[in-house]
Legacy VTK file of the C-alpha trace (Angstrom):
# vtk DataFile Version 3.0
C-alpha trace
ASCII
DATASET POLYDATA
POINTS 215 float
30.318 -26.421 -7.141
31.467 -24.673 -4.770
29.847 -21.046 -5.542
26.327 -23.241 -6.370
26.492 -24.418 -2.737
27.248 -20.895 -1.143
24.024 -19.826 -3.872
21.631 -22.154 -1.728
22.758 -20.974 1.199
21.538 -17.814 1.116
17.885 -18.766 0.102
15.270 -18.036 0.829
16.930 -14.969 1.613
17.893 -14.003 -2.490
15.121 -14.031 -3.467
12.762 -12.627 -1.297
15.158 -9.514 -1.636
15.310 -9.894 -5.575
11.519 -9.611 -5.306
10.998 -6.750 -2.637
14.109 -4.631 -4.424
12.491 -5.020 -7.687
9.219 -4.194 -6.407
10.564 -0.860 -5.090
12.347 0.037 -8.374
8.978 -0.853 -10.656
7.126 1.278 -7.882
9.495 4.347 -8.062
8.511 4.567 -11.845
5.276 3.778 -11.046
4.942 7.003 -9.474
7.373 9.183 -11.378
5.583 8.152 -14.499
1.977 8.842 -13.072
3.918 12.206 -11.169
4.605 14.017 -14.173
1.778 12.522 -17.502
-1.182 11.641 -15.094
-2.858 12.735 -11.669
-0.275 10.993 -8.976
2.716 12.213 -6.914
6.095 12.130 -5.614
5.973 12.622 -1.871
3.889 15.930 -1.483
5.324 17.329 -5.322
2.597 16.611 -7.423
-0.575 16.740 -8.401
-3.853 16.776 -5.585
-4.990 17.983 -2.678
-2.534 16.399 0.822
-3.811 15.057 3.892
-2.772 14.002 7.781
-4.218 12.179 10.108
-3.380 12.521 13.792
-1.468 9.404 15.286
-2.114 7.286 18.246
-5.977 9.538 19.019
-8.874 7.870 18.124
-12.891 9.739 18.684
-15.794 8.523 18.769
-19.693 9.748 19.229
-20.921 11.903 17.678
-20.061 15.442 18.558
-17.912 15.995 15.378
-15.385 18.719 16.326
-17.199 20.751 18.801
-15.747 19.643 21.599
-12.268 19.144 20.098
-11.080 22.501 20.335
-9.641 22.766 17.485
-10.100 24.228 14.262
-9.265 24.503 10.427
-6.998 27.010 8.614
-7.616 28.408 5.608
-8.682 25.822 2.932
-8.283 23.275 4.612
-10.994 21.022 5.712
-11.010 17.751 8.255
-12.588 14.242 8.237
-13.445 12.028 11.757
-13.913 8.771 11.320
-12.127 6.559 14.213
-8.982 9.303 13.716
-8.683 12.815 13.520
-8.068 13.185 8.873
-6.721 16.620 8.053
-6.259 17.658 4.077
-4.733 20.707 2.683
-6.409 21.846 -0.476
-3.526 23.940 -2.348
-0.538 22.738 -0.204
1.900 25.248 -0.119
6.143 24.396 -0.753
6.332 23.905 2.893
3.084 22.102 3.637
4.208 19.726 0.888
7.668 19.249 2.005
6.782 18.471 5.553
4.351 15.520 3.346
7.645 14.343 2.272
9.078 13.648 5.137
6.238 12.155 6.591
6.727 8.911 4.705
10.076 9.063 2.626
12.944 8.596 5.530
11.145 5.407 6.378
11.080 4.641 2.636
15.158 5.780 1.998
15.785 2.936 5.046
13.348 0.365 3.285
15.792 0.916 0.264
19.193 0.823 2.439
17.833 -2.541 3.963
17.392 -4.010 0.677
21.070 -2.669 -0.837
22.575 -4.444 3.019
21.029 -7.266 2.154
23.061 -7.383 -1.116
25.971 -7.273 -0.082
25.556 -9.194 2.872
24.205 -11.817 0.351
27.347 -11.080 -2.249
29.792 -11.338 0.440
28.701 -14.119 1.808
29.280 -16.255 -2.096
32.699 -14.341 -2.754
33.349 -15.041 1.227
31.419 -18.135 2.515
28.891 -18.103 5.132
30.988 -18.460 8.040
33.840 -15.593 7.740
35.068 -12.505 9.503
33.721 -9.960 6.411
30.208 -11.026 6.311
29.663 -10.974 10.007
31.311 -7.088 8.769
28.473 -7.205 6.820
25.899 -8.045 9.409
26.982 -6.023 11.985
26.147 -2.981 9.173
23.021 -4.090 8.633
22.119 -3.976 12.374
23.573 -0.982 13.046
21.895 0.466 10.231
18.295 -1.246 11.013
18.644 0.518 14.396
19.544 4.162 13.531
17.553 4.390 10.905
14.310 2.777 11.792
14.727 5.600 14.619
16.428 8.649 13.269
12.983 8.516 10.391
10.745 6.739 13.445
11.545 10.587 14.984
12.304 12.965 12.079
8.788 10.922 10.365
6.974 12.701 13.973
7.901 15.661 13.740
6.720 16.354 10.246
3.635 15.233 10.648
3.374 17.453 13.765
4.282 20.446 11.853
2.061 19.144 8.881
-1.145 19.018 10.828
0.280 22.494 12.991
0.207 24.757 9.383
-3.572 22.204 9.151
-5.356 22.473 12.529
-5.213 25.563 15.379
-6.571 24.286 19.106
-4.808 21.352 20.803
-4.205 18.929 18.604
0.042 18.437 18.581
1.162 14.965 19.868
4.064 13.949 21.056
6.932 13.038 17.571
8.603 10.989 20.372
6.071 9.022 21.220
4.243 8.690 18.270
7.767 7.374 17.190
8.196 4.915 20.007
5.075 3.511 18.778
6.784 1.729 15.407
10.557 0.937 16.989
9.897 -2.357 18.570
10.546 -4.666 15.981
12.989 -2.872 13.757
15.267 -2.629 16.853
14.856 -6.028 17.975
16.097 -7.472 14.026
18.655 -4.980 14.051
19.427 -6.040 18.212
19.092 -9.961 16.570
21.526 -9.505 13.305
24.165 -7.323 15.842
24.021 -10.713 18.036
24.253 -13.248 14.677
26.811 -11.049 13.318
29.415 -11.518 16.969
28.560 -15.920 16.295
29.749 -15.120 13.312
32.715 -13.941 14.060
33.372 -16.184 17.366
32.804 -19.063 14.547
35.692 -17.409 12.174
37.939 -16.907 14.636
37.441 -20.356 15.487
37.805 -21.886 12.260
40.937 -19.246 12.389
42.924 -21.451 15.552
41.665 -24.826 13.934
43.692 -24.392 10.840
46.857 -22.225 12.988
46.905 -25.914 14.654
46.983 -28.177 12.421
LINES 1 216
215 0 1 2 3 4 5 6 7 8 9 10 11 12 13 14 15 16 17 18 19 20 21 22 23 24 25 26 27 28 29 30 31 32 33 34 35 36 37 38 39 40 41 42 43 44 45 46 47 48 49 50 51 52 53 54 55 56 57 58 59 60 61 62 63 64 65 66 67 68 69 70 71 72 73 74 75 76 77 78 79 80 81 82 83 84 85 86 87 88 89 90 91 92 93 94 95 96 97 98 99 100 101 102 103 104 105 106 107 108 109 110 111 112 113 114 115 116 117 118 119 120 121 122 123 124 125 126 127 128 129 130 131 132 133 134 135 136 137 138 139 140 141 142 143 144 145 146 147 148 149 150 151 152 153 154 155 156 157 158 159 160 161 162 163 164 165 166 167 168 169 170 171 172 173 174 175 176 177 178 179 180 181 182 183 184 185 186 187 188 189 190 191 192 193 194 195 196 197 198 199 200 201 202 203 204 205 206 207 208 209 210 211 212 213 214
């Protein structure tokens, strides 16, 4: 009976975590299958071209690239539709690695968040919701979201900047840290909220221990 009640307490987080975890797994399997047997790619490795879009910059007018002060390197094409996108037709190993680093860190953070959410759910099922172990699990998740999001954003921004450097000549270079800051407010706020809830739960658990000790 207690197990059923604790299971209900972790809804809808349990269901949503299961759905997202399943989608991530199915997506990874599909990418691997298409990469091996089709025309897909895993990160930057596989078939076809790789493209990168200049972040936080938009262009307008009909001058195209004439007045942007940029030019393509051999084997690279660019297009502008509000933003500038450069594509490498025959990317080298270095470009493929950089392209992978523009998305892989963020994906790893998502996988880590799903795993740590399952740890929170499992801990709540075993120890109860308002206990020290749950507070510790929430604290671990909060710090992972904060540090992981910042680290992933910086790595992805730096990799994108370097990838564009391999494709273009001229004054296209952006600031990786500035690009990273644009995606950080929400995950940092979520991480700080989890740290706060962890402190609240820990305080509640300590109060329960004091009450039991005085009874």
